[in-house]
ZAVEXFI-381090 format. One line per 3 residues: number of its first residue (from 1); their letters; for each residue z, y, x of C-alpha. Coordinates in nm, 2 decimals. Layout:
<nodes>
NUM) A) Z,Y,X | ...
</nodes>
This chain:
<nodes>
1) XXX) -6.51,-7.65,-15.12 | -6.75,-7.38,-14.99 | -6.98,-7.21,-15.23
4) XXX) -7.31,-7.07,-15.12 | -7.55,-6.86,-15.35 | -7.88,-6.73,-15.26
7) XXX) -8.04,-6.41,-15.44 | -8.40,-6.36,-15.40 | -8.59,-6.04,-15.54
10) XXX) -8.95,-6.02,-15.50 | -9.07,-5.64,-15.48 | -9.38,-5.47,-15.43
13) XXX) -9.36,-5.43,-15.07 | -9.05,-5.63,-14.96 | -8.90,-5.95,-15.09
16) XXX) -8.50,-5.93,-15.02 | -8.25,-6.19,-14.97 | -7.88,-6.21,-14.98
19) XXX) -7.70,-6.52,-14.91 | -7.34,-6.51,-15.02 | -7.09,-6.78,-14.88
22) XXX) -6.74,-6.72,-15.03 | -6.78,-6.34,-15.02 | -6.92,-6.32,-14.68
25) XXX) -7.29,-6.18,-14.73 | -7.59,-6.25,-14.51 | -7.91,-6.04,-14.59
28) XXX) -8.28,-6.03,-14.49 | -8.59,-5.83,-14.58 | -8.94,-5.95,-14.53
31) XXX) -9.29,-5.83,-14.64 | -9.40,-5.98,-14.97 | -9.69,-6.20,-14.98
34) XXX) -9.87,-6.09,-15.32 | -10.14,-6.35,-15.31 | -9.87,-6.65,-15.26
37) XXX) -9.53,-6.49,-15.33 | -9.34,-6.83,-15.28 | -9.46,-6.82,-14.91
40) XXX) -9.23,-6.49,-14.86 | -8.96,-6.67,-15.07 | -8.95,-6.98,-14.83
43) XXX) -8.99,-6.79,-14.51 | -8.71,-6.55,-14.59 | -8.49,-6.83,-14.71
46) XXX) -8.51,-7.03,-14.39 | -8.44,-6.70,-14.19 | -8.12,-6.62,-14.40
49) XXX) -8.01,-6.97,-14.41 | -8.05,-6.98,-14.02 | -7.85,-6.67,-13.99
52) XXX) -7.55,-6.82,-14.17 | -7.59,-7.17,-14.02 | -7.62,-7.37,-14.33
55) XXX) -7.91,-7.58,-14.47 | -8.08,-7.60,-14.79 | -7.87,-7.88,-14.92
58) XXX) -7.55,-7.65,-14.89 | -7.66,-7.40,-15.16 | -7.47,-7.42,-15.49
61) XXX) -7.72,-7.16,-15.68 | -8.04,-6.97,-15.65 | -8.08,-6.65,-15.85
64) XXX) -8.44,-6.52,-15.85 | -8.61,-6.20,-15.96 | -8.99,-6.15,-15.95
67) XXX) -9.25,-5.86,-16.03 | -9.52,-6.14,-16.09 | -9.52,-6.09,-16.46
70) XXX) -9.53,-5.71,-16.45 | -9.81,-5.72,-16.17 | -10.01,-5.97,-16.37
73) XXX) -10.03,-5.73,-16.67 | -10.08,-5.41,-16.45 | -10.37,-5.58,-16.25
76) XXX) -10.51,-5.77,-16.55 | -10.48,-6.09,-16.37 | -10.32,-6.31,-16.65
79) XXX) -10.46,-6.60,-16.85 | -10.76,-6.55,-17.08 | -10.58,-6.52,-17.41
82) XXX) -10.68,-6.52,-17.78 | -10.46,-6.38,-18.06 | -10.45,-6.55,-18.41
85) XXX) -10.39,-6.29,-18.65 | -10.36,-6.23,-19.03 | -10.71,-6.16,-19.19
88) XXX) -10.77,-5.80,-19.21 | -10.54,-5.71,-18.92 | -10.70,-5.80,-18.62
91) XXX) -10.74,-5.43,-18.49 | -10.36,-5.35,-18.53 | -10.31,-5.40,-18.16
94) XXX) -10.58,-5.13,-18.08 | -10.51,-4.89,-18.35 | -10.17,-4.89,-18.21
97) XXX) -9.96,-4.58,-18.34 | -10.28,-4.38,-18.45 | -10.17,-4.08,-18.24
100) XXX) -10.25,-3.91,-17.89 | -10.01,-3.93,-17.61 | -10.16,-3.66,-17.42
103) XXX) -10.25,-3.42,-17.68 | -10.47,-3.17,-17.48 | -10.64,-3.40,-17.27
106) XXX) -11.01,-3.46,-17.39 | -11.05,-3.75,-17.13 | -10.74,-3.93,-17.24
109) XXX) -10.77,-4.32,-17.20 | -10.56,-4.56,-17.39 | -10.49,-4.88,-17.23
112) XXX) -10.71,-5.15,-17.35 | -10.54,-5.44,-17.54 | -10.47,-5.75,-17.35
115) XXX) -10.70,-5.94,-17.57 | -11.02,-5.79,-17.66 | -11.15,-5.77,-18.02
118) XXX) -11.38,-6.09,-18.01 | -11.09,-6.33,-17.91 | -10.87,-6.16,-18.19
121) XXX) -10.94,-6.42,-18.46 | -10.84,-6.38,-18.82 | -10.69,-6.63,-19.05
124) XXX) -10.64,-6.63,-19.42 | -10.28,-6.62,-19.49 | -10.01,-6.36,-19.62
127) XXX) -9.65,-6.32,-19.64 | -9.47,-6.00,-19.80 | -9.18,-5.79,-19.64
130) XXX) -8.92,-6.02,-19.81 | -9.09,-6.33,-19.66 | -9.24,-6.46,-19.98
133) XXX) -9.58,-6.63,-19.96 | -9.86,-6.44,-20.11 | -10.14,-6.64,-19.95
136) XXX) -10.09,-6.98,-19.79 | -10.21,-7.08,-19.45 | -10.57,-7.17,-19.44
139) XXX) -10.51,-7.46,-19.20 | -10.88,-7.56,-19.23 | -10.97,-7.22,-19.11
142) XXX) -10.73,-7.26,-18.82 | -10.90,-7.60,-18.71 | -11.23,-7.45,-18.73
145) XXX) -11.12,-7.20,-18.45 | -11.05,-7.47,-18.20 | -11.40,-7.50,-18.08
148) XXX) -11.42,-7.13,-18.03 | -11.12,-7.13,-17.83 | -11.28,-7.41,-17.61
151) XXX) -11.61,-7.22,-17.59 | -11.43,-6.92,-17.46 | -11.22,-7.12,-17.20
154) XXX) -10.91,-6.96,-17.37 | -10.60,-7.10,-17.20 | -10.33,-6.91,-17.39
157) XXX) -10.30,-6.82,-17.77 | -10.06,-6.58,-17.92 | -10.00,-6.61,-18.29
160) XXX) -9.92,-6.29,-18.48 | -9.89,-6.30,-18.86 | -9.80,-6.02,-19.10
163) XXX) -9.40,-6.02,-19.18 | -9.35,-6.33,-19.00 | -9.01,-6.18,-18.89
166) XXX) -8.89,-6.21,-19.24 | -9.06,-6.58,-19.26 | -9.20,-6.77,-18.97
169) XXX) -9.31,-7.06,-19.15 | -9.68,-6.98,-19.12 | -9.67,-6.90,-18.77
172) XXX) -9.45,-7.22,-18.67 | -9.69,-7.43,-18.90 | -10.01,-7.28,-18.71
175) XXX) -9.84,-7.34,-18.36 | -9.76,-7.69,-18.46 | -10.10,-7.79,-18.59
178) XXX) -10.27,-7.60,-18.28 | -10.03,-7.80,-18.04 | -10.19,-8.12,-18.21
181) XXX) -10.56,-8.02,-18.19 | -10.55,-7.84,-17.86 | -10.26,-7.96,-17.66
184) XXX) -10.37,-7.80,-17.33 | -10.31,-7.45,-17.47 | -10.01,-7.24,-17.40
187) XXX) -9.88,-7.10,-17.74 | -9.66,-6.79,-17.83 | -9.53,-6.70,-18.16
190) XXX) -9.45,-6.34,-18.23 | -9.16,-6.46,-18.45 | -9.00,-6.64,-18.15
193) XXX) -9.08,-6.37,-17.89 | -9.00,-6.08,-18.09 | -8.87,-6.14,-18.45
196) XXX) -8.86,-5.79,-18.55 | -9.04,-5.56,-18.78 | -9.34,-5.33,-18.69
199) XXX) -9.64,-5.56,-18.64 | -9.81,-5.35,-18.35 | -9.49,-5.40,-18.09
202) XXX) -9.42,-5.75,-18.21 | -9.81,-5.87,-18.17 | -9.84,-5.68,-17.84
205) XXX) -9.53,-5.82,-17.71 | -9.66,-6.16,-17.81 | -10.01,-6.10,-17.63
208) XXX) -9.83,-5.99,-17.33 | -9.61,-6.31,-17.34 | -9.90,-6.53,-17.39
211) XXX) -10.11,-6.34,-17.10 | -9.84,-6.40,-16.84 | -9.71,-6.73,-16.97
214) XXX) -9.95,-6.97,-16.75 | -9.92,-6.77,-16.45 | -9.52,-6.78,-16.46
217) XXX) -9.54,-7.11,-16.55 | -9.74,-7.23,-16.26 | -9.56,-7.01,-16.00
220) XXX) -9.20,-7.12,-16.12 | -9.34,-7.50,-16.12 | -9.48,-7.45,-15.77
223) XXX) -9.18,-7.28,-15.65 | -8.94,-7.52,-15.79 | -9.15,-7.81,-15.63
226) XXX) -9.16,-7.63,-15.30 | -8.79,-7.61,-15.30 | -8.70,-7.93,-15.37
229) XXX) -8.96,-8.05,-15.09 | -8.73,-7.82,-14.86 | -8.44,-7.99,-14.95
232) XXX) -8.29,-7.77,-15.22 | -8.09,-7.94,-15.48 | -7.92,-7.63,-15.63
235) XXX) -8.00,-7.50,-15.99 | -8.18,-7.20,-16.01 | -8.16,-6.92,-16.27
238) XXX) -8.39,-6.62,-16.33 | -8.29,-6.24,-16.36 | -8.40,-6.09,-16.69
241) XXX) -8.49,-5.71,-16.76 | -8.16,-5.68,-16.95 | -7.93,-5.77,-16.67
244) XXX) -7.85,-6.13,-16.74 | -7.94,-6.45,-16.60 | -8.15,-6.72,-16.78
247) XXX) -8.26,-7.08,-16.73 | -8.62,-7.17,-16.57 | -8.68,-7.33,-16.89
250) XXX) -8.64,-7.03,-17.09 | -8.80,-6.80,-16.84 | -9.10,-7.02,-16.88
253) XXX) -9.10,-6.98,-17.25 | -9.04,-6.61,-17.24 | -9.15,-6.49,-16.92
256) XXX) -9.24,-6.14,-17.07 | -8.84,-6.10,-17.03 | -8.88,-6.10,-16.67
259) XXX) -9.08,-5.76,-16.62 | -8.80,-5.56,-16.50 | -8.59,-5.81,-16.35
262) XXX) -8.56,-5.64,-15.99 | -8.44,-5.31,-16.15 | -8.20,-5.45,-16.36
265) XXX) -8.03,-5.64,-16.09 | -7.98,-5.27,-15.91 | -7.86,-5.15,-16.26
268) XXX) -7.59,-5.43,-16.27 | -7.49,-5.33,-15.88 | -7.43,-4.97,-15.99
271) XXX) -7.25,-5.07,-16.31 | -7.01,-5.29,-16.11 | -6.95,-5.03,-15.86
274) XXX) -6.89,-4.76,-16.11 | -6.60,-4.98,-16.25 | -6.47,-5.05,-15.91
277) XXX) -6.45,-4.69,-15.84 | -6.33,-4.59,-16.19 | -6.61,-4.37,-16.24
280) XXX) -6.71,-4.27,-16.61 | -7.04,-4.12,-16.54 | -7.30,-4.21,-16.27
283) XXX) -7.65,-4.20,-16.20 | -7.79,-4.49,-15.99 | -8.08,-4.44,-15.77
286) XXX) -8.27,-4.73,-15.66 | -8.59,-4.66,-15.43 | -8.77,-4.93,-15.27
289) XXX) -9.12,-4.98,-15.13 | -9.32,-4.92,-15.45 | -9.13,-4.72,-15.71
292) XXX) -8.81,-4.52,-15.76 | -8.58,-4.60,-16.05 | -8.32,-4.37,-16.20
295) XXX) -8.05,-4.51,-16.45 | -7.76,-4.33,-16.64 | -7.45,-4.54,-16.68
298) XXX) -7.16,-4.44,-16.89 | -6.80,-4.59,-16.94 | -6.92,-4.89,-16.75
301) XXX) -7.23,-4.97,-16.91 | -7.60,-4.90,-16.86 | -7.80,-4.77,-17.14
304) XXX) -7.98,-5.07,-17.30 | -8.30,-5.05,-17.51 | -8.53,-5.30,-17.67
307) XXX) -8.85,-5.10,-17.61 | -9.04,-5.08,-17.28 | -9.40,-5.00,-17.16
310) XXX) -9.59,-5.16,-16.90 | -9.92,-5.08,-16.72 | -9.90,-4.70,-16.83
313) XXX) -10.25,-4.55,-16.80 | -10.03,-4.22,-16.72 | -9.77,-4.35,-16.53
316) XXX) -9.50,-4.13,-16.66 | -9.61,-4.05,-17.00 | -9.45,-4.23,-17.28
319) XXX) -9.70,-4.39,-17.52 | -9.98,-4.44,-17.26 | -9.88,-4.81,-17.18
322) XXX) -9.86,-5.14,-17.35 | -9.56,-5.14,-17.55 | -9.31,-5.45,-17.51
325) XXX) -9.04,-5.52,-17.75 | -8.77,-5.69,-17.53 | -8.41,-5.64,-17.40
328) XXX) -8.41,-5.40,-17.10 | -8.18,-5.20,-16.92 | -8.30,-4.82,-16.97
331) XXX) -8.43,-4.64,-16.69 | -8.69,-4.41,-16.56 | -8.92,-4.54,-16.31
334) XXX) -9.17,-4.34,-16.11 | -9.42,-4.40,-15.84 | -9.21,-4.27,-15.56
337) XXX) -9.14,-4.55,-15.32 | -9.16,-4.57,-14.94 | -9.52,-4.71,-14.97
340) XXX) -9.64,-4.45,-15.25 | -9.96,-4.29,-15.12 | -9.99,-3.91,-15.06
343) XXX) -10.30,-3.73,-15.12 | -10.42,-3.36,-15.19 | -10.60,-3.30,-15.52
346) XXX) -10.89,-3.06,-15.60 | -10.62,-2.75,-15.62 | -10.48,-2.82,-15.27
349) XXX) -10.16,-2.98,-15.42 | -9.99,-3.25,-15.24 | -9.94,-3.57,-15.46
352) XXX) -9.75,-3.89,-15.40 | -9.80,-4.19,-15.59 | -9.82,-4.38,-15.82
355) XXX) -10.07,-4.59,-15.59 | -9.89,-4.79,-15.33 | -9.99,-4.93,-15.01
358) XXX) -9.77,-5.22,-15.09 | -9.73,-5.48,-14.81 | -10.08,-5.55,-14.77
361) XXX) -10.17,-5.35,-14.57 | -9.87,-5.13,-14.61 | -9.80,-4.78,-14.46
364) XXX) -10.02,-4.69,-14.16 | -9.70,-4.71,-13.95 | -9.66,-5.07,-13.99
367) XXX) -9.96,-5.13,-13.80 | -10.14,-5.38,-14.05 | -10.43,-5.17,-14.09
370) XXX) -10.34,-4.91,-14.33 | -10.50,-4.56,-14.33 | -10.35,-4.40,-14.63
373) XXX) -10.04,-4.16,-14.56 | -9.74,-4.28,-14.73 | -9.37,-4.17,-14.77
376) XXX) -9.26,-4.40,-14.50 | -9.52,-4.26,-14.28 | -9.38,-3.91,-14.36
379) XXX) -9.02,-4.00,-14.29 | -9.10,-4.16,-13.96 | -9.30,-3.84,-13.86
382) XXX) -9.00,-3.62,-13.94 | -8.76,-3.84,-13.76 | -8.56,-3.98,-14.05
385) XXX) -8.69,-4.33,-13.96 | -8.65,-4.47,-13.61 | -8.93,-4.66,-13.50
388) XXX) -8.73,-4.88,-13.27 | -8.46,-4.95,-13.54 | -8.65,-5.05,-13.84
391) XXX) -8.57,-5.37,-14.00 | -8.30,-5.42,-13.72 | -8.57,-5.35,-13.44
394) XXX) -8.78,-5.66,-13.55 | -9.06,-5.46,-13.69 | -9.15,-5.15,-13.47
397) XXX) -9.32,-4.87,-13.65 | -9.61,-4.69,-13.51 | -9.55,-4.31,-13.52
400) XXX) -9.91,-4.24,-13.38 | -10.08,-4.42,-13.66 | -9.84,-4.23,-13.91
403) XXX) -9.92,-3.90,-13.77 | -10.31,-4.00,-13.78 | -10.29,-4.10,-14.15
406) XXX) -10.09,-3.78,-14.24 | -10.34,-3.56,-14.05 | -10.64,-3.75,-14.19
409) XXX) -10.51,-3.74,-14.57 | -10.31,-3.42,-14.59 | -10.32,-3.19,-14.27
412) XXX) -10.68,-3.15,-14.22 | -10.73,-3.04,-14.59 | -10.46,-2.80,-14.60
415) XXX) -10.46,-2.68,-14.23 | -10.14,-2.82,-14.14 | -10.02,-3.04,-13.83
418) XXX) -9.89,-3.39,-13.92 | -9.53,-3.28,-13.88 | -9.58,-3.00,-14.16
421) XXX) -9.78,-3.23,-14.37 | -9.49,-3.49,-14.36 | -9.25,-3.21,-14.44
424) XXX) -9.46,-3.13,-14.76 | -9.48,-3.49,-14.86 | -9.11,-3.56,-14.87
427) XXX) -9.04,-3.23,-15.04 | -9.28,-3.33,-15.30 | -9.15,-3.69,-15.35
430) XXX) -8.79,-3.55,-15.33 | -8.88,-3.29,-15.62 | -9.06,-3.54,-15.81
433) XXX) -8.77,-3.79,-15.84 | -8.52,-3.49,-15.91 | -8.75,-3.35,-16.20
436) XXX) -8.80,-3.74,-16.34 | -8.41,-3.74,-16.33 | -8.37,-3.42,-16.52
439) XXX) -8.60,-3.52,-16.79 | -8.45,-3.86,-16.83 | -8.12,-3.70,-16.86
442) XXX) -8.25,-3.45,-17.14 | -8.41,-3.73,-17.33 | -8.08,-3.90,-17.34
445) XXX) -7.87,-3.62,-17.41 | -7.69,-3.63,-17.10 | -7.58,-3.41,-16.80
448) XXX) -7.65,-3.49,-16.45 | -7.44,-3.23,-16.23 | -7.10,-3.39,-16.31
451) XXX) -7.21,-3.74,-16.23 | -7.15,-3.95,-15.88 | -7.46,-4.10,-15.74
454) XXX) -7.49,-4.47,-15.64 | -7.77,-4.50,-15.38 | -7.93,-4.85,-15.30
457) XXX) -8.27,-4.98,-15.22 | -8.48,-4.99,-14.89 | -8.55,-4.60,-14.92
460) XXX) -8.28,-4.45,-15.13 | -8.02,-4.38,-14.88 | -8.28,-4.19,-14.69
463) XXX) -8.35,-3.94,-14.97 | -8.04,-3.96,-15.17 | -7.83,-3.69,-15.01
466) XXX) -8.13,-3.45,-15.06 | -8.19,-3.56,-15.42 | -7.82,-3.50,-15.48
469) XXX) -7.84,-3.13,-15.34 | -8.14,-3.07,-15.61 | -7.96,-3.24,-15.91
472) XXX) -7.60,-3.03,-15.82 | -7.44,-3.39,-15.75 | -7.13,-3.39,-15.52
475) XXX) -7.07,-3.73,-15.44 | -7.30,-4.00,-15.32 | -7.19,-4.37,-15.26
478) XXX) -7.41,-4.59,-15.04 | -7.26,-4.94,-15.06 | -7.27,-5.23,-14.81
481) XXX) -7.60,-5.40,-14.84 | -7.76,-5.11,-15.00 | -8.11,-5.21,-14.85
484) XXX) -8.11,-5.51,-15.06 | -7.90,-5.38,-15.36 | -8.09,-5.55,-15.64
487) XXX) -8.04,-5.89,-15.49 | -7.67,-5.82,-15.45 | -7.67,-5.72,-15.81
490) XXX) -7.82,-6.05,-15.89 | -7.51,-6.21,-15.75 | -7.29,-5.99,-15.97
493) XXX) -7.50,-6.08,-16.29 | -7.34,-6.28,-16.59 | -7.56,-6.55,-16.75
496) XXX) -7.66,-6.37,-17.07 | -7.88,-6.39,-17.37 | -7.99,-6.12,-17.60
499) XXX) -8.13,-6.17,-17.96 | -8.24,-5.93,-18.21 | -8.34,-5.97,-18.59
502) XXX) -8.45,-5.73,-18.86 | -8.25,-5.70,-19.18 | -8.24,-5.39,-19.38
505) XXX) -7.92,-5.25,-19.52 | -7.85,-4.90,-19.66 | -7.50,-4.76,-19.57
508) XXX) -7.37,-4.65,-19.91 | -7.15,-4.80,-20.19 | -7.40,-5.06,-20.26
511) XXX) -7.38,-5.20,-19.91 | -7.36,-5.59,-19.93 | -7.25,-5.74,-19.60
514) XXX) -7.24,-6.11,-19.71 | -7.60,-6.19,-19.59 | -7.55,-5.98,-19.30
517) XXX) -7.25,-6.18,-19.18 | -7.45,-6.52,-19.25 | -7.72,-6.36,-19.03
520) XXX) -7.49,-6.27,-18.76 | -7.33,-6.61,-18.76 | -7.68,-6.78,-18.70
523) XXX) -7.77,-6.53,-18.43 | -7.45,-6.62,-18.23 | -7.50,-7.00,-18.28
526) XXX) -7.86,-6.94,-18.14 | -7.77,-6.74,-17.84 | -7.47,-6.97,-17.77
529) XXX) -7.69,-7.28,-17.77 | -7.90,-7.10,-17.49 | -7.59,-7.02,-17.27
532) XXX) -7.38,-7.31,-17.32 | -7.56,-7.56,-17.11 | -7.54,-7.33,-16.81
535) XXX) -7.19,-7.22,-16.89 | -7.02,-7.50,-17.08 | -6.64,-7.36,-17.07
538) XXX) -6.70,-7.01,-17.01 | -6.54,-6.74,-17.25 | -6.83,-6.56,-17.39
541) XXX) -6.84,-6.20,-17.47 | -7.03,-6.06,-17.76 | -7.18,-5.72,-17.79
544) XXX) -7.35,-5.61,-18.11 | -7.58,-5.31,-18.17 | -7.75,-5.19,-18.49
547) XXX) -8.08,-4.99,-18.51 | -8.00,-4.71,-18.74 | -8.16,-4.38,-18.88
550) XXX) -8.16,-4.15,-19.17 | -8.34,-4.29,-19.47 | -8.70,-4.19,-19.43
553) XXX) -8.71,-4.10,-19.07 | -8.95,-4.30,-18.84 | -8.74,-4.40,-18.56
556) XXX) -8.39,-4.55,-18.49 | -8.12,-4.50,-18.25 | -7.92,-4.80,-18.12
559) XXX) -7.56,-4.79,-18.21 | -7.27,-5.02,-18.07 | -7.09,-5.17,-18.35
562) XXX) -6.77,-5.37,-18.37 | -6.83,-5.78,-18.35 | -6.57,-5.87,-18.60
565) XXX) -6.68,-5.99,-18.95 | -6.82,-5.69,-19.17 | -6.64,-5.60,-19.48
568) XXX) -6.79,-5.39,-19.78 | -6.55,-5.11,-19.70 | -6.70,-5.08,-19.36
571) XXX) -7.00,-4.88,-19.43 | -6.84,-4.55,-19.39 | -6.73,-4.65,-19.05
574) XXX) -7.07,-4.76,-18.95 | -7.22,-4.44,-19.08 | -6.96,-4.25,-18.88
577) XXX) -7.06,-4.44,-18.55 | -7.43,-4.32,-18.62 | -7.34,-3.96,-18.70
580) XXX) -7.15,-3.92,-18.37 | -7.44,-4.05,-18.15 | -7.69,-3.87,-18.34
583) XXX) -7.52,-3.54,-18.30 | -7.47,-3.60,-17.93 | -7.85,-3.66,-17.89
586) XXX) -8.00,-3.39,-18.12 | -7.71,-3.15,-18.16 | -7.65,-3.18,-18.53
589) XXX) -7.63,-3.42,-18.83 | -7.85,-3.42,-19.15 | -7.61,-3.38,-19.44
592) XXX) -7.64,-3.59,-19.78 | -7.87,-3.83,-19.63 | -7.79,-4.20,-19.62
595) XXX) -7.81,-4.42,-19.34 | -8.00,-4.72,-19.30 | -8.00,-5.02,-19.06
598) XXX) -8.32,-5.19,-18.97 | -8.24,-5.44,-18.70 | -7.92,-5.59,-18.55
601) XXX) -7.90,-5.73,-18.18 | -7.64,-5.95,-18.02 | -7.60,-5.97,-17.64
604) XXX) -7.39,-6.27,-17.56 | -7.27,-6.32,-17.21 | -7.03,-6.50,-16.97
607) XXX) -6.77,-6.26,-16.79 | -6.83,-6.05,-16.49 | -6.73,-6.18,-16.15
610) XXX) -6.43,-6.00,-16.02 | -6.48,-5.70,-15.79 | -6.25,-5.64,-15.49
613) XXX) -6.01,-5.37,-15.55 | -6.05,-5.05,-15.35 | -5.75,-5.06,-15.11
616) XXX) -5.57,-4.73,-14.98 | -5.77,-4.52,-14.74 | -5.71,-4.54,-14.36
619) XXX) -5.61,-4.26,-14.18 | -5.93,-4.02,-14.08 | -6.08,-4.11,-13.75
622) XXX) -6.37,-4.00,-13.55 | -6.66,-4.20,-13.40 | -6.89,-4.15,-13.11
625) XXX) -7.27,-4.14,-13.20 | -7.48,-4.39,-13.02 | -7.70,-4.10,-12.96
628) XXX) -7.87,-3.81,-13.08 | -8.22,-3.78,-13.22 | -8.46,-3.51,-13.35
631) XXX) -8.48,-3.49,-13.73 | -8.63,-3.22,-13.93 | -8.39,-3.01,-14.13
634) XXX) -8.50,-3.00,-14.49 | -8.38,-2.66,-14.55 | -8.54,-2.48,-14.24
637) XXX) -8.83,-2.73,-14.16 | -8.74,-2.73,-13.81 | -8.64,-3.03,-13.58
640) XXX) -8.29,-3.02,-13.48 | -8.09,-3.27,-13.27 | -7.84,-3.47,-13.50
643) XXX) -7.59,-3.77,-13.43 | -7.72,-4.12,-13.47 | -7.46,-4.41,-13.58
646) XXX) -7.49,-4.77,-13.62 | -7.33,-4.87,-13.94 | -7.19,-5.19,-13.81
649) XXX) -6.98,-4.99,-13.56 | -6.82,-4.77,-13.82 | -6.47,-4.88,-13.92
652) XXX) -6.30,-4.80,-14.23 | -6.15,-4.43,-14.22 | -6.43,-4.29,-13.99
655) XXX) -6.52,-3.94,-14.09 | -6.88,-3.78,-14.00 | -7.01,-3.44,-14.05
658) XXX) -7.35,-3.38,-14.15 | -7.63,-3.36,-14.03 | -7.64,-3.72,-13.93
661) XXX) -7.83,-4.06,-13.94 | -7.65,-4.40,-14.01 | -7.88,-4.68,-13.94
664) XXX) -7.84,-5.05,-14.04 | -8.10,-5.34,-14.06 | -8.22,-5.30,-14.42
667) XXX) -8.18,-4.92,-14.45 | -8.11,-4.58,-14.31 | -7.87,-4.31,-14.45
670) XXX) -7.95,-3.94,-14.40 | -7.62,-3.73,-14.43 | -7.77,-3.37,-14.49
673) XXX) -7.59,-3.04,-14.35 | -7.44,-3.01,-14.69 | -7.26,-3.33,-14.68
676) XXX) -6.98,-3.49,-14.50 | -6.93,-3.87,-14.50 | -6.64,-4.11,-14.50
679) XXX) -6.63,-4.49,-14.46 | -6.41,-4.64,-14.71 | -6.20,-4.93,-14.69
682) XXX) -6.49,-5.13,-14.84 | -6.73,-5.01,-14.57 | -6.90,-4.79,-14.82
685) XXX) -7.06,-4.48,-14.70 | -6.91,-4.21,-14.93 | -7.10,-3.86,-14.90
688) XXX) -6.90,-3.56,-15.04 | -7.04,-3.19,-15.07 | -6.87,-2.95,-14.84
691) XX) -6.69,-2.68,-14.97 | -6.80,-2.32,-14.91
</nodes>
């Protein structure tokens, strides 16, 4: 029986489609329709199904990732939301960490809370940190707030009570009562969306979930009905920020878990390729139309985190955004996509991003009314992008418009022609990405120079070789389908669910594992109940982490721990695992201090789908270029004629010498003069630095 699976990734500029039919893939990219994202989904789906010669009814599975939740928060276009909060703590989400994320900026601006103060409504109730009731929930006071909610036209409510991670009874009762009194409201409980200690992060996450829940619910409901009307009968799964698939029902309940779904798909692709190539350490480079994402992958696993910031006031500065406590693949994201807008500041410096031209109007060269200079305009001006081959020739780029935009935005202010302005934009964006990668590696206690790079996304192969030069990386892999890499990653992702619970334990002679083992059994049962309906017979893999710190410290490290039952004598082993990672991150340990665990996290997932083995390489062969084209040499700034190849005509074993361009429908790969390239048995482009 034929298996046809469709992956759809909505990005800020393009929506990507990958259709897999028994291992044979068809792909498409079309411009995103931000005001009605489902329109691009339907249009692209019709195109890719037509390419394959099948109908909607032939699909067996649809996997979807979307930026809708992220965009709703960034653009402040979510639902009007209220927060019911423990009396005396209504300002916690505004006080935040009570620190300055930018020490010396006197004009520093904090992101305003998603819920303004007059809609943060206090209620008499109180739990202590162990979950004991100090003050019962005042149900009459709750009922008295309902007219206020209606008068303020509230459509979504977050409920955040103190210490509800230890005892959720008050939140659950308040939620049940509110559903009876105001059944039209969407309700989010902080104890359900983020059942961990630290009320600021928990309430911030609950507010964000409540803020986007009606938006995502309407979108998914409309998309599902439209797909059914088109003839789709296949089940649909959503990609989560942690790199797993979840059901539509769970996505509607916890839409905040979708905020980084696209980048997570790319990380899954890079992880699987690292395993396929037997590479222990890689850096994945994903550059699309709006942002670039860099992720470190070690021993076949990306780094995971349970903290994330969205809508940063200072895009790259930690602490300047709204904290979200959700499972997420850890990566650095910068405003360096193809549509990122270039400008000149008051000190005559070129800046790129974080603002993006998006898909409406898009870069100037798209011919859709855009007037700002972007990275894509610079790439086409210096010859890296061929105007007649973009998107397989279906979308011709306007070189004159690109040059005008570069002259108006950059050149006229700096006394440069359009070509020199474009060189400056490209150099700045590549140095920005290299610097972000260096900083991210240092923060993680990792090195970059001995890693291989896996590049994907519509713009990444254009800049990967030059980025590798800056980072002293000697090997770059551009897989097949790189231009739609995140969507390809969706098809490789397991069905997974991650759950976390706060439970304090000190690792010393008094360590008692009995309550911890009971909690872990409860967590596994809860996670399995989510996954089993979608994978009733699959063998499930469980991965446990513990958030540990030295007693008295303010922040923790997430440590991988064994999944078997914990015994009383296991505490020295757990402490040793923490010491090893602490020393790797900070270069030392702290003697004679106990280690404490604050939270435990379980990731339960189905097995990964198998990847094809890399067969023995073919004998080296040469290929004739389609033509020679003028492209700027980044080392000299001069245009040189280089060979251009069509990727579809390059067979396994072909060896190319840089500089060269390799074009395909969804992306273009630049092989710089410092690299040579080989097409391996899988059809991947493998660029290797030339030896002196």
